[in-house]
N, C-alpha and C positions, 0 to 999 in steps of 0.2 A: 651661267651657272652650270656647275658639271653634270652631263646627262645621268640619268640613272638608268641599267638596264634591267630589264625585268628577269627575274629568279630563274625562269624555264630556257633564258637564252644566254645566262653567263657561262661563260667558257668552264670555270672551274665544277658547276654545276653538271654541266655537258659530261663532261670527263669524270666526274664520281658517278653519275648515273650509267654512263658506258662501263665503267669498272665495276661498278654493283650488278649491273646486269650479266657481265660476263663470269663474274663470281658466280652468283645465282645459278646460270645456267650451268656451270661447271658443277658446283655442288650438288644439283639436282640431276645431273646425268651420272657424276660418279657415285651418289647414293642411291637411285635406282638401281645403276649396273651392280652395285657392292649388296644391295637387298636381293636384288633377282637373284645373282650367283649364288650368293650365301644361301638364300631360300632354296633355291633347288639342290645344291649342294648338300645342305642339313636333310632336307627330306631325302634324299639318295641315301645320304649316312644312315638317317634313321630307319628307313627301309630296310637297309642292309643289317643294321644293328638287330633290327624287330626279327628277321629272318635267321639273323646266326642265334638270337636268342632263344627262339622258337627250336631250332636244331638241336642247340645245347641240351634243353629243357626234355626234347625227344630221345636224345642219346642216353641222358642219365636215367630217364624214366624204363627205357629200354634195359639198362644194366641193371635196372632195380627189379625188373620183371624177370630176370634171366637170373638173380644170382639173391640167394636167401640172406645175403649181411652186404656190408660198404667194406669190405676188409680189403679187396684189391683195387679199387675204384680209384686211387691217387695216379697211376699211370693214366688210366683214361680221362681224368680233369685236366691232368698238365698237356696231354695230345691235344685234347680241346681247345684248351687256353693258347696253345701254339697256333693252332690252324686259325682261330677266329680273331687273336688278337685281344681278347676280354679277359679279366680276372676271375676266375670261377672258384666259389667255396661252397663247400657242404657243411651243414652242420645239423645237429638233434635240434628236438623243439626247444630244449633249454640253454642254446646257443654253445653247445660242445661241439667243437669242431673235429670233423671225419676228414675232410681232405681241401687243400686248398693251392691253387696253383702260384700265390705269392708265397712270399716268406712269412714265418708264424707272427713276425712283430709286427705286422702291416696292420691296422686295423681294419674291420670288416666294414662295408657299408651300413648306413644308419639302417637301412629296412631290406630284407630279403624280396628278391625279384619273383620269385613263386616256391610252391612246395612241390617235390619229388614223392609222389605218391602212385605207384602203379594202379592201387588199388580203387583210386579217387583221382581220375584225372580226364580232361576233356583235349588232351595234347592230339594233335594231328600225326598219325604214322602213316608210314607208306601201306599201312593196311586200314586206315580209316580213322576218321574221329569216333568214338566209341559212344554211343549214347547212353550206356549202362555204366558210364563212368570209369572202366575198369582196362588198364591197357591190353589190348590184343594179345601182346605177347606173354602175357602172363600165363601161361598155360600149366603150370604146375604138373598135377598127375594125367594130364591129358597128353602129354608128351608122348609119341609113339616110340616104342623098342626099336632098335635097328633092326631085326627081323621083319617087323611090321612094316616100317617104311619100305624096304627092300621089296617086300611082296607087292605093297601096294603102289609103288614106283613101277614095276613090272606089267601089272595093270592097266596103269596111266598110260605107260609107253605103248602097250599094244593098242589100246583105245587111240591114242594119237594116230597111229598107221591106219588104224582103221579110217578116221577123219580125213587125213591125208590122201586118201582115195578118194574122198568127194572134195577135193580142192580145198579145204575149208581152212585149210592155214593156223592151225593151230599150236600150242604152246604148252607144256607141263610147268605149273607153277607151284609152290609149296606154302602152308599155311606155315606160323611160328610153331606148330605143335609138331610137323613133319607130315603132315596130311597133302598129297599131292591132289591138284585139279586142273582140269583142262581150260584153256581159255581160248576162244574163237575170237580172230583177230579180226574178222568183221562183224563181231556182235552177235552172230545166228544164237539163237539158244539150242545147248546141246541138248535136249530132247529131240528134236528132228532128226541126228543121226543115230541116237540110240534106239529112234522108232524104225530106223532102214537098215539095222542089220550090224551095228557098231555096239549093243547091248546085250547084255545076258537074255536069252529068251524068255526064260521063267520069268525072271524078274522085270524084265521090260512089259510082261504080259499083267503082272500084279500092280507094279509100281510105275513104269513108265522110267526106269532110271536103272543102272547097272547097280548092282549089290556092292559089290567088292567096294566102289568108292565112295557111293552113298551112305552105309551104314558104319555103326561102330564098331571099332576092334575091341579087340578084348580088353585092351588097356583103358581104352575110352568107355567101355561099358562098367567096369568096376569104379571109376572115377564118375560114372552117371549114378551107378547105385550108391555112392558116398554120398553124392550132392542130395540124392532123394531121402537119405536119411537126415542129412541136415536141414533139409527145406521142410520135411512132414511136420513136424513140432511148430514151426509159424503159422504152416497153412491148417492146421488143427486149431490153435489159437485163434485162427480170424475165420472157423466154422467152414473150412474148404477141405473134404477128404481126397485123399488120393485111393484112388480105388486101386490104382495100380504102381507102376513105376514112370520116371522121367525119361522122356527119350529126347534126343537132339531134333531139330527140325533144320534143315537146309536152304540157303538160298538157291537160285539157280545155276549159281556158277559153283556152289560147295568150298567157297574161299574161306568162311571161318566159321567152323561147325559149332568151336565153343560159344562164340558170341551170337549166336543164333538164337530164335524163341525157343520155347519148350513146350512137347507137348504133355497134356494131364489125362492120363487114361482112366477110366470106370469101368465096372463091370460089365456094363451096359453098352458100351461105345467108347468112341473117342472124340474127343472135342478139342477144338484150338480156343485156348483162353485167351481172353484180352482183359481179364481182370488185373487192376493194376497192383492190388494187394498181393496177387498170387505172383506178378513179377518181382515185385519189391521182397517178398518172400525167398525167392529163387537166388535175386542179386546178393542178398545178405548172406544165406549160404554159399554162393559161390567164393565171396570175398573170405569167409571164415575157413574155407577149403584150401583159398591160395595163397592163406595169410603164411604159412611157415615155409611157402615156395619163393616168397619176394622179400627184398631187402624191405627193411621199417623205413617209415615216412621221413622225409629229411626237408632242409630249409635249402633254400639255394640262394647264394649271394653274388650277384656278377657287377662287375665294374670295370672302369677303364684299366688296359693291361700296361701299356707300354706309354709313358706320359710323355716321352720326348716324339712318339711318332706323330704325325698331324692328324686331326680328326676326319679331315676330309682331305683329297687331293683333287686341286683345280683340273677341271679337264682340260682337253685342246680346243673343244668348242666353248668353255667359258674365258680361256685366255683370247682365243679369237674375237669373242664379244669385246673383253677389256681392251684388247689393242683398239680394235674399231670405234669403241663409244671415246675413247681417248683421241683418237686419230680426227673424230666428229668434231668433237669440244674444242681442239686445236683448231681445226680448218674454219671452225666457227667464230674463233675468237681471234684469227686472223684476219677473216675477212670483215667481220665488226670492226675492228682495229685500223685495218686499211681503210675502209669508209669512212671513219670518223677522221684519221689522220689526213685523208686528202681533202674531206671539207674544209678540217682547219688549216691545212698547209694551202690551200688554193688561194686563199686572201693576201697570205703572208708572201706567196710567190709572185702575186702581182703588185705586190708593194713594195718587193725588193727589184722587180723588174722596172717599175717607175722610178727606185731611188737609184738605179743602176744608168739613166738615163742623162744626157749633159744636161748641166745646171740651168744652161740658158733656154732648154724647152720647157722649163715648169712642167713638167708631165702630172697629172695627176693620178692616184690608184682609184681602182672602180670601187663603190660601197655595195656591197651585196647583201651582209648581214646586219642585225642589231646589237652583236655581242660584241665582246671585248676586242675581235678582230676589226670589225665593223668600227669602232669609236678608234683603233688605231690609225686606220685607213683614213677616218674623217680628219684626226689629228694632224696626220701625214698631209693631207691636203690642204688644211690649215695653216700650216708649216710653211707648205710650197707656196702657197698665196701670201703669208708674210713676207717669204724671201721674195719671192717676186716682187712684191712691195718694197720691200726694202733695196732690192736691186735697182727699180725704178727712183726712189729716193735717193741713192748713191749716185745713179747717174744725175739727178737733179740736183744733188748736193756739190758735185764736182762742177756741174753748169754754173748753179749759183755763186760757189766760190770764186769760180773764176771771173763770172759777171761782176762780184764784188769788188774783188781787187782788179779788176781791168779797168775799172771806172773811174777811181780817185787815183790809181797809175797812169791812165791816160790824161786826166786833165793835170797831173803835176809833171809829166813828161811835155806836155804841149806848152804849158806856162813856162817852163825851163828852158824848151828849146826857141821859143821867139823871144826871151829875154836873152839868151846867150847870141841871138841873131842881132839883136840892139833894135829889136822891133818894139819890144814893150819896156819899160822902165820898170826896177825893182820896187815899186813904192808900197808903201805899209798894206795898203788894199790888197794888192796882188800877194804879198808874204803871209797875209791872216786865211787868204784863201787856200793859199798851198799848206797853210798850217793846218785849217779845216779837213783837207783832205787826207792829211799825215793822221790825224787824229781817226777819222773815220777807220783807215787800215788797220791803226791800233789797237782800233777796239774791236774789229774783225778777229784780229790776231789773237787778243784776249780773251776773245769768246772762244775762239776753235782751242786754244790753251786749256781753257777750264774743261770744256768738254772732253779734250783728250786726258786732261787727268782724272776727270770722275769717270771715263770710261775704263781706265787703269786702276782705279781705286785708289789713286793717290791724292785727291783733292783733300786737300787739308783744311781744317777748322779750328781755330782759338775759342774754347767757350770761355763764358766768361757770365755772371748775373747782368742782364740787360733788362731794363723796364719797356715793356712793349709799346707804351705811348711813345717814348723817346724816339726809338725806330721809326713811327708814324709821321712823328714831327718832322725829324731830320731828312727823312724822305721827301715829306711834302715841300719843304724850305727848298731843298734841292732842285726840285722841278716846277716851282710856281712861277718861276720867271717863262719857263717854257710854255707853260699853261696858260699865263696872260698873252706870252704871243700869241698863241691858237685859239684865242677869244674862250676859253675853256676854263669854266670856276671850279678850283681844287678845294674841296672840304677834308676835315677831319673829324674824328669822333674817336677817341680814347678811353680804357678804363685804366685810372691808376694803379690798381689793383693787380694788372697781369703782368706777373715775371716771367722772363724766358732765360734759360742757359744756354747761351748761342755766342757765335761769331758775329759781333755786332757790324762789321764789314760785309759779310757775306750775306746777312741777311737784308742790309740797307742795298746792296747789289741786286737780289731777290726782289723786293718791293720796288727798287727803282725800276726794273725790267717790266715789271707790270705797271707801274704808274705811266711810264713812257710809253707804254704798248697802248693805254687806255686814253693817253692826251691825243697819241697819233689817229686813232680810229673814232673820237667822239668829236662831232661838228662843234663850230661855234657856237656860242650860247649855252654848250653842253654842261654836264656835271660829272666831274670824277671825285669819288668818296673812298678815303683810305680809313679803315677804322679798326681798332683794335679791343678784345675783349676777353674775358674770362668765360668758360664753357665746362663746368665740371674739373678735369683733369687736365685738359688742355687750354692752349691760347690760340685763339682764331683770329687771323690778321685777313681783311677782305679787302678786296680794290673793285668798286661797282664803278660802272662808266654807264650813258647814256647813248650810246654809240648806236649804230645800225644792227647791232647783236652779231650772235653766230647760228648760221642753218647747223640743224640737228647732225644732217649728215657729216658735217666738217667738224663738230665738237671731239669724235674721238682722235683726230689728227693735230690739233691743236698745239700740243707739246712732241710733236715731231719736228726734226730738223727740217730748217730751211723751208716748213711748210707756211703759208700765206694763204689767207681766207681770199684775199685779190690776188689773182696770179701774176698782176702786174711787176716786174723786175725793179720797180723804181724803188730806192731805201727812204725816201719821203713818204709813200705811202704803205710800205709793206715793211719794212725794216731787214734787217739781214736774215731772219728768220733762225735765228739762235737764241734770242732772248729766254723763250721759253722753255725750251728745253733745258738751259742753263738753270731756270727756277725750279724744274723736277729734279736735278741732279742736286741743287744746295738743298733743298728740302728732305732728299733722302739722307745727306750727310747728316742732317740734324733731327733723323729719325720722325720726321715728318712727313706730310702728304700735300700734292696740290692738284686741286678741284677746280672745274669751271662749270657755269651753269648759266645758259642763256636761251633768249627766244628772239626770234627775228622781230628786229623792230622794239625790242624793249631793253636793248643793251646787254652785257655780261657783266658777271660777278665772277673775280678769280679768288677762292678761297685757300688760305694757307694753315693749315692747322700742326700746331706742335704740341711736346708735352710741355706743362706748365711746370714753373720751379719756384719753390719758395722764395719771399722776399729775405735778401741780405739782413742781417740781426744789427746793423748800424743805421737801416732804414725802419723809419717808423709809420 
């Protein structure tokens, strides 16, 4: 029975598993690397896009804060688009196009990215993100005139020189309205320097600060008066009376006077308002005041500028990661493949080395696994054992043939020599003995010729309808004399309905070999039975004897050439050893089989099984 290999040990399964494992590892490594690299690149790109979008919005908001309309914004839009690589478009609230960096027939994105309105914005600029919602660059009537700016710049430079004497490390900076202010690099409060000689002595005593930089100019005072008039109706509506007018209040640096808080004055004193209602009134008044000075609100559309440009560029670090991961996957693949290949090739190399040894050594291959290579090694070892056994049989056959031919030839030669020398007269008995020895030689030669024809595939059979019972009767009649001489009873048992499509001569030869073999091995007073019967689609011919039987170890060898159950070389007790191999070949030529069953001490039963044939039409 063919041995079954467990699924987990099958070579195909192992190769498939290894391939799948390598593929999964490669896909997983590639996917991980792609996801990691792409995610990092996209995050970087999104961060860059967000920064660019904020910069675009901030610059356009600054343009709107500094211009009363959008008439000249097209150049700014195209310059920003060229710098950021984005498509930039501005429209009114009803989608009327104001400016576009792309061609006019290019459709706009489905939704605007932001609204550009300097009076309602939270855009971060270099002047801060204003809680008031008004772009700090929208100064309107608070913008200083050129003489005021020059005058205040001189004051600022004078104070800077004073600060420098204290090694304060100050710098002069300007607000969007043109007002200068001092910034101390170490973060020290400027009031410290005002107190010790850098401020106006009169104002320092009263307020602690220099009056020229810290109080409104005439332009700013005029703007504040206008702002007061705009805010008063709202405050009165909220039951908040302004006893005086609004004044700017400043932070410690004086960076942005317009965006600071405001003071509400009363007849009996000054107080800082914390009332949100008052703040809202002042904020709305400021928007009303600034509205004629800024561009109207617009909607900003952003898109991808150059579709042919890559959205992100692979950095050198990411390229190094890809090359490294690919190299690692390749190295692991090569290592795993090498390990698997070595495990698969090792038994094949051992098998090849065993096969290359001289045939006479009969070297066997070691079996280390139970997969296909292990079965191949076992098959090779079985073949080696069979070859070794065949070699032994060949040697034995040559010896047997020499012995079988030597004995009759020696007898013939001896009798002929003594007859030639006149020592014995050639009487009929001598001639009969010589004739018998010649028949033995002829039989051996005929058997060898039949086996040679069977091996060469040229054994011819002439088929014709044959009654199985007739074959049994004819064979029994031919061997009855020999059976009587041996004291063996020869019986027949036939079924008249069994027909064969066979060569009658060859079938009588096969049955005759079995019957003569049975008579030879059956002791006196024993019985040999030849039978024929129909068994389904087959005809079964059996030859049964009551001899000593065949040992179980010898049963597989009974149809081998020159094999004898008895190791004696006597033809009378063991025959030539060619009869049973001839039977097997004759049955194979008739598409049949030859089998044997035996138990020691209970005789043997040889069974010939051939395809049944229908009876001829002229036979009733």
